C-alpha positions as CSV (number, residue, x, y, z in Angstrom):
1,M,-12.8,-27.4,21.7
2,P,-10.3,-26.2,19.1
3,T,-7.9,-23.4,19.6
4,L,-8.2,-21.0,16.7
5,F,-5.6,-18.9,14.9
6,I,-6.2,-16.1,12.5
7,S,-4.1,-13.2,11.1
8,D,-4.1,-10.2,8.7
9,L,-7.7,-9.0,9.0
10,H,-6.7,-5.6,7.9
11,L,-10.1,-4.0,9.2
12,D,-10.8,-0.7,7.8
13,E,-13.8,1.6,7.8
14,I,-13.8,1.7,4.0
15,R,-14.4,-2.1,3.9
16,P,-17.2,-2.7,6.2
17,H,-18.0,-6.2,4.7
18,I,-14.7,-7.4,6.1
19,V,-15.6,-6.0,9.5
20,D,-19.0,-7.7,9.4
21,L,-17.3,-10.9,8.4
22,F,-15.0,-10.7,11.4
23,T,-17.7,-9.8,13.9
24,T,-19.9,-12.7,12.6
25,F,-17.0,-15.0,13.1
26,L,-16.5,-13.8,16.6
27,A,-20.3,-14.2,17.5
28,G,-20.4,-17.7,15.7
29,E,-17.6,-20.3,15.4
30,A,-15.2,-18.5,17.8
31,R,-17.9,-18.9,20.7
32,D,-17.1,-22.6,20.6
33,A,-13.3,-22.3,20.8
34,A,-10.9,-22.9,23.6
35,A,-9.1,-19.7,22.7
36,L,-8.6,-17.3,19.8
37,Y,-5.2,-16.1,18.7
38,I,-4.9,-13.0,16.3
39,L,-1.4,-12.9,15.0
40,G,-1.1,-9.4,13.8
41,D,-2.6,-6.9,11.4
42,L,-6.1,-7.0,12.8
43,F,-6.4,-3.4,11.6
44,E,-5.2,-1.9,8.4
45,S,-3.6,0.8,10.5
46,W,-3.7,1.9,14.1
47,I,-2.8,5.5,14.9
48,G,-3.1,5.3,18.7
49,D,-5.5,4.2,21.5
50,D,-6.9,7.7,21.5
51,D,-8.4,7.1,17.9
52,D,-12.1,8.2,18.1
53,S,-13.2,6.2,15.1
54,T,-16.3,3.9,15.3
55,L,-14.3,1.0,13.9
56,G,-12.2,0.7,17.0
57,L,-15.3,0.7,19.2
58,Q,-17.1,-1.8,17.2
59,V,-14.2,-4.3,17.1
60,A,-13.5,-3.8,20.8
61,S,-17.2,-4.5,21.6
62,A,-17.2,-7.7,19.6
63,T,-13.8,-9.0,21.0
64,R,-14.8,-8.1,24.5
65,A,-18.1,-10.0,24.0
66,L,-16.1,-13.1,23.1
67,N,-13.9,-12.8,26.1
68,D,-16.8,-12.3,28.4
69,S,-18.3,-15.5,27.0
70,G,-15.4,-17.4,28.3
71,V,-13.1,-17.6,25.2
72,P,-9.7,-15.9,25.9
73,V,-8.6,-13.5,23.1
74,Y,-4.8,-13.0,22.4
75,F,-3.5,-10.4,20.2
76,M,0.0,-10.0,18.7
77,H,1.1,-6.9,17.0
78,G,1.5,-6.9,13.3
79,N,3.2,-4.4,10.8
80,R,0.0,-2.3,10.6
81,D,-1.2,-2.1,14.2
82,F,2.0,-2.1,16.2
83,L,0.8,0.9,18.0
84,L,-2.2,-0.8,19.6
85,G,-1.7,-0.3,23.4
86,A,-2.7,-1.6,26.7
87,H,-5.6,0.8,27.1
88,Y,-7.3,-0.4,23.9
89,A,-6.5,-4.0,24.6
90,A,-8.0,-3.9,28.1
91,R,-11.1,-2.2,26.5
92,A,-11.2,-5.0,23.9
93,G,-10.7,-7.9,26.3
94,M,-7.6,-8.9,24.6
95,T,-4.4,-10.1,26.1
96,V,-1.3,-8.7,24.2
97,L,1.5,-11.2,23.4
98,P,4.9,-10.4,22.4
99,D,6.2,-11.3,18.9
100,S,7.6,-14.0,19.4
101,T,5.6,-16.1,21.9
102,I,5.8,-19.8,22.7
103,I,2.6,-21.6,23.7
104,E,1.9,-25.3,24.5
105,L,-0.6,-27.2,22.3
106,D,-1.2,-30.8,23.4
107,G,2.2,-30.9,25.1
108,E,4.2,-29.5,22.2
109,R,5.9,-26.1,22.4
110,V,4.8,-24.0,19.5
111,L,6.2,-20.7,18.3
112,L,3.9,-17.9,17.2
113,M,4.9,-14.8,15.2
114,H,3.4,-12.2,13.1
115,G,6.0,-13.1,10.5
116,D,7.3,-9.8,9.1
117,T,10.7,-10.1,10.9
118,L,11.3,-13.4,8.9
119,C,11.2,-11.4,5.6
120,T,14.8,-10.5,6.0
121,D,15.4,-10.1,2.2
122,D,13.1,-7.1,2.1
123,I,15.8,-4.7,3.2
124,D,13.7,-1.5,2.7
125,Y,10.9,-2.8,4.7
126,Q,13.1,-3.9,7.6
127,K,14.6,-0.4,7.7
128,F,11.2,1.1,7.9
129,R,10.2,-1.4,10.6
130,A,13.2,-0.5,12.6
131,L,12.3,3.2,12.4
132,V,8.8,3.0,13.5
133,R,9.3,0.5,16.2
134,D,11.9,3.0,17.9
135,S,10.4,4.2,21.1
136,D,11.4,7.9,20.3
137,W,9.7,7.8,17.0
138,Q,6.6,6.4,18.5
139,R,6.4,9.0,21.2
140,Q,6.9,11.8,18.7
141,F,4.2,10.3,16.4
142,L,1.6,9.8,19.2
143,A,2.2,13.5,20.2
144,K,0.8,14.6,16.8
145,S,-2.9,15.4,16.2
146,L,-5.3,12.7,15.1
147,N,-5.5,14.3,11.7
148,E,-1.7,14.4,11.3
149,R,-1.5,10.7,12.2
150,R,-4.3,9.7,9.8
151,A,-2.6,11.6,7.0
152,F,0.8,9.8,7.8
153,A,-1.1,6.4,8.0
154,A,-2.7,6.9,4.6
155,Q,0.6,7.9,3.0
156,A,2.3,4.9,4.5
157,R,-0.4,2.6,3.2
158,G,0.1,4.1,-0.3
159,E,3.8,3.6,-0.2
160,S,3.4,0.2,1.0
161,R,1.1,-0.8,-2.0
162,I,3.7,0.7,-4.4
163,H,6.6,-1.1,-2.7
164,T,4.7,-4.4,-2.8
165,S,3.8,-4.0,-6.5
166,K,7.4,-3.4,-7.5
167,A,9.2,-5.8,-5.3
168,Q,10.2,-9.3,-6.5
169,P,7.6,-12.0,-5.0
170,E,10.5,-13.9,-3.3
171,I,11.7,-10.9,-1.5
172,M,8.3,-10.5,0.1
173,D,8.4,-14.0,1.4
174,V,10.2,-15.3,4.5
175,N,13.8,-16.3,4.3
176,S,14.4,-19.9,5.0
177,A,17.6,-19.3,7.0
178,A,15.7,-16.8,9.2
179,V,13.0,-19.3,9.9
180,Q,15.5,-22.0,10.9
181,T,17.4,-19.5,13.1
182,V,14.4,-18.4,15.0
183,M,13.0,-22.0,15.5
184,R,16.4,-23.2,16.7
185,A,16.8,-20.2,19.0
186,H,13.4,-21.0,20.7
187,G,14.0,-24.8,20.6
188,V,10.7,-25.6,18.7
189,R,9.7,-27.8,15.8
190,R,6.4,-26.0,15.0
191,L,6.0,-22.4,14.0
192,I,2.7,-20.5,13.2
193,H,2.8,-17.1,11.5
194,G,1.0,-14.8,9.2
195,H,2.0,-11.6,7.3
196,T,2.7,-13.1,3.8
197,H,-0.9,-13.9,2.9
198,R,0.5,-17.2,1.6
199,P,-1.4,-19.9,3.5
200,A,0.4,-23.2,3.5
201,T,2.0,-25.9,5.6
202,H,5.8,-26.3,5.0
203,Q,7.8,-29.3,6.1
204,L,11.4,-28.8,6.9
205,T,14.4,-30.5,8.3
206,L,15.9,-28.8,11.4
207,D,19.1,-30.2,12.8
208,G,18.1,-33.7,11.6
209,N,14.5,-33.5,12.8
210,V,11.3,-33.0,11.0
211,A,9.8,-29.6,11.6
212,E,6.7,-27.6,10.5
213,R,5.9,-24.0,9.5
214,I,2.2,-23.1,9.2
215,V,1.4,-19.9,7.5
216,L,-2.0,-18.1,8.0
217,G,-3.7,-16.5,5.2
218,D,-6.3,-13.7,5.6
219,L,-9.9,-14.4,6.7
220,Y,-11.7,-12.2,4.2
221,E,-10.4,-13.6,0.8
222,Q,-8.8,-16.8,1.7
223,S,-11.1,-17.8,4.5
224,S,-7.9,-18.8,6.5
225,V,-8.5,-20.1,10.0
226,L,-6.3,-22.6,11.7
227,R,-8.1,-25.0,14.0
228,V,-6.1,-27.1,16.3
229,A,-8.2,-29.6,18.1
230,S,-7.3,-31.1,21.4
231,R,-6.3,-34.6,21.4
C-alpha cells in the first residue's frame, strides 16, 4: 500500500468543487493507502477550533471516516491554517505533526515540512509569519469574536494576493541555502514539502552526497499527489 502526501488544498466554502474533490479523494484512492500526510494549508484560512462553519464539520467527518477505516491521517500546519488546534484535530481523526518532522520510508529518514520557512528571501512574509505565530498574538486573536476573526482573515487573504502579485517570482520560492541548512541539520537526504505550488523533484548535492527535494503542488489544479510505494 502506498503512503500518500498532499498539500495546499486551500479548502473554502466559496469553492465547493474543491471540497468535493478532496472528500472524493478521501473516500476513494486514500482508502487503499498505508497513511495520508497533509503537509499544510488544508484550509484557505482557519480562525479557531470554535468556528461554527459547515466546512469544518464536513471536512472533519471525511477525515475521521478515513482514519476510522484504518488509514492514519497526519496533518502539519501551513501558513493559512496554523491556528488549527488539538480539539479540531481530535474531532477530525488527525494526528498533528510539528513542522519539521522526520519519518521513515523504507528504511530512509525523510524530512517533512510545509515549506514556508524555506522562503527566506520573502522578508515581508517572514516578518508576518513571526507575528502571527507568537503565542501572545494568537491568544489575543482567539479572544476576539468569530465575526472579527473572519474579517481579519478576509483582509489577510486580500493582502496576501496583492503581495504575491507584486513580488518577484524567485522571492516566492525556497532559498537553496536554507534548504541545504535544514537538511544538513536534520541529517537527511530527502525532503518533502509544499507551499510554493511548484511541483517538481529537485536533485542536489549535499556535502558530496546526492540528495532530493520533492515539492508538492495542489490537488485541485495540479492533481498533485505523491505516492510512495513500499518496496
